[in-house]
C-alpha positions in Angstrom: 57.2 45.4 127.8 53.7 45.2 126.5 54.9 43.5 123.3 56.7 40.8 125.3 53.7 40.2 127.5 51.3 39.9 124.5 53.8 37.6 122.7 53.9 35.3 125.7 50.1 35.2 126.0 49.9 34.4 122.3 52.4 31.5 122.5 50.5 30.1 125.5 47.2 30.4 123.6 48.7 28.6 120.6 49.8 25.6 122.8 46.4 25.5 124.4 44.8 25.5 121.0 46.9 22.6 119.8 46.1 20.7 122.9 42.4 21.2 122.7 42.3 20.3 119.0 44.1 17.1 119.7 41.8 16.2 122.6 38.6 16.5 120.5 36.9 13.4 119.1 36.7 13.1 115.4 33.2 13.5 113.8 34.1 11.2 110.9 33.1 7.7 110.2 35.0 4.5 109.9 38.0 5.3 107.7 39.9 7.6 105.5 37.9 9.1 102.7 34.6 8.7 104.5 32.6 12.0 104.7 31.2 11.3 108.1 28.1 9.3 107.3 24.8 10.1 105.7 22.9 11.1 108.8 25.1 14.2 109.5 24.5 17.5 107.8 27.3 19.6 106.5 27.1 22.2 109.3 25.6 21.6 112.7 24.1 18.2 112.0 25.8 16.8 115.1 23.3 18.5 117.5 25.4 21.4 118.8 28.8 22.2 120.1 30.4 20.7 123.1 32.8 22.5 125.4 35.9 21.6 123.4 34.5 23.1 120.2 33.6 26.4 122.1 37.1 26.5 123.6 38.6 25.9 120.1 36.6 28.8 118.6 37.6 31.1 121.5 41.3 30.3 121.3 41.2 30.6 117.5 39.8 34.1 117.9 42.4 35.0 120.5 45.1 33.7 118.1 43.8 35.8 115.2 43.3 39.1 117.1 46.5 38.6 119.1 48.5 38.1 115.9 47.0 41.3 114.4 47.7 43.3 117.5 51.3 42.1 117.6 51.8 42.9 114.0 50.5 46.5 114.5 52.7 47.0 117.6 55.7 45.6 115.8 55.3 47.6 112.6 55.8 50.9 114.3 59.2 52.4 113.6 61.6 51.3 116.3 64.7 53.3 116.7 66.5 50.8 118.9 67.0 47.1 118.5 68.5 44.9 121.2 70.5 43.0 118.5 71.3 45.7 116.0 72.0 48.6 118.4 70.9 52.2 117.8 69.9 52.9 114.2 71.1 56.1 112.7 70.0 57.8 109.5 72.0 57.0 106.3 73.0 60.7 105.8 75.0 60.7 109.0 76.9 57.5 108.1 78.2 58.9 104.8 81.8 60.3 104.9 82.5 64.0 104.4 83.5 65.0 100.9 87.3 65.5 100.3 88.8 68.9 100.0 89.2 70.6 96.6 92.9 71.3 97.1 95.1 70.3 94.1 97.1 67.1 94.5 100.8 67.3 93.6 102.2 64.2 92.1 105.9 63.3 92.2 107.5 63.4 88.8 111.0 62.5 87.5 113.6 65.2 87.1 113.6 64.9 83.3 109.8 65.5 83.2 110.3 68.4 85.5 112.8 70.0 83.1 110.4 69.6 80.1 107.6 71.2 82.1 109.8 74.1 83.1 110.9 74.6 79.4 107.3 74.7 78.2 106.2 77.2 80.9 109.1 79.6 80.4 108.7 79.8 76.5 105.3 81.4 76.8 
């Protein structure tokens, strides 16, 4: 139940993250290949973060930590799967060994006579 709830929240956070990223204004200049103009510095030259950037950072952190938590919850050994059914150890699935009783093969009457001759001569 907890896994499903966390997965739902993570999917919702992913959609919000996509939406917020698409809403943001580009910082760049006038065309492809432009590096944003000479007045801007590499980090933080735009004068601070607006609300969309803060939301993006928050949702990015939620995505990272949520993915990590879901991985840790999902990696625990699960004995039951909704799609595969109950898992059983391999040793229980192996068939029992056959008995050691000798197997009698049917033979022709001529072969039976030669076997009887050989056993009576000794």
